[in-house]
N, C-alpha and C positions, 0 to 999 in steps of 0.2 A: 504494500499500500504505499502510496506518495506521502510522506510526512509534509504537510503545510499547515500554516495558519489558518488557512481558510477552510479545511475540512473539520466538520462537526460531526462526530458519531453519537447516536443515539445511546441510551442504556441498554437495550436489548441487542445491539450490534447486527439486527438483521435490516437495519435502515442506515443509509450512509448519505450525507448530503455534501455538496461542494457549491460554495457561493463564486459566480465568475464575475470579477470587477470588485471595485469598492463596494462593500455590503451588499453584493449580489445585483448591483445596477444593470449589468449586462446579461443577467440570467442566473438561472440554477439548475444544476444536475442533482438528480438524487437516484438512489436505488432503493424501490420500496415494493415489497409483495412479488418479487420476481419481475419487475418492470423497471427501465432505465427511464426516467422521466427527465423533459427539458421544459422550462419555461422562461420567458422574459417579460419584462414590463410592456413590450409592444405586442403582445398578444400572440407570440409565435411559440408554438408548443409541439412536442412529440412525445409519444410513449412506444417504446419498443421493449418485447419481451427479451429478458437478458438470455435464455436459452438460446435464441434466434443469431444472436451477435457472434460474429466470427472474430472480425477485427475493426479497428478504427483507423481511418487514415486522415491526414491534414493535407490538402491541396492548396498552394499558394495562388493567391488573387494578385490583384494590384493593389498600391497604395497601402501596404501593411496588412491588408486583409488576408483573411484564409477560410477554406470551406472545410468544416468538420463534418466527416462522413461516417456514419455507422454501416457497416457492411455485413452481410449474412447472406449465406446460401448463394453466393455470386451476384447479388442485387444490393442496391443501396436501399437501406431501409429507412434512413432519415438524415438529413443534412441541415446544416446552419452555417450561417456566415459570422466570423468572430474575428478579432485582432490576431495575428499570427501567434503571439506568446501565450494569448489565452487558449487559443485552440490546442497547441500544444501541450498546456497543462492539463486542459480537460483529457485530451487523449491519454496521457500518462495515467491521470487519475482513474479513469474509465478501465482501461487495460490493467491497472494495479488492483482493481476490486472484483474484477471478473474472475481471477485466477483461484 
C-alpha cells in the first residue's frame, strides 16, 4: 500500500479512501464493498467492480494533463482526466490496494 498523508483507512480496513488534491478538491477514490468508486465536485463519477480490474494506466495528454484509465478484460472500464502527478499517485494507490 502506498504510504501517504492523503490516505485515510477506516477502522474495519475493508474500506480505503484517497483524496485527490488539497482536501479532495479534484476528486475522491474509494474502495468500498468490492467496488472502486471515483467522484469529483464536477459530477463526474464511476464505479468499477474490483474483481474486473486488471491494470491501471496513465496516458499523457497536453499541458500537464493525463488520462487515468482503468483496464479490465482488454477494454477500458473507466477513465478520467487529472493532472499528471495526481494521475500517477492514483495509479500507485489503486494498484497497491488491489494486491
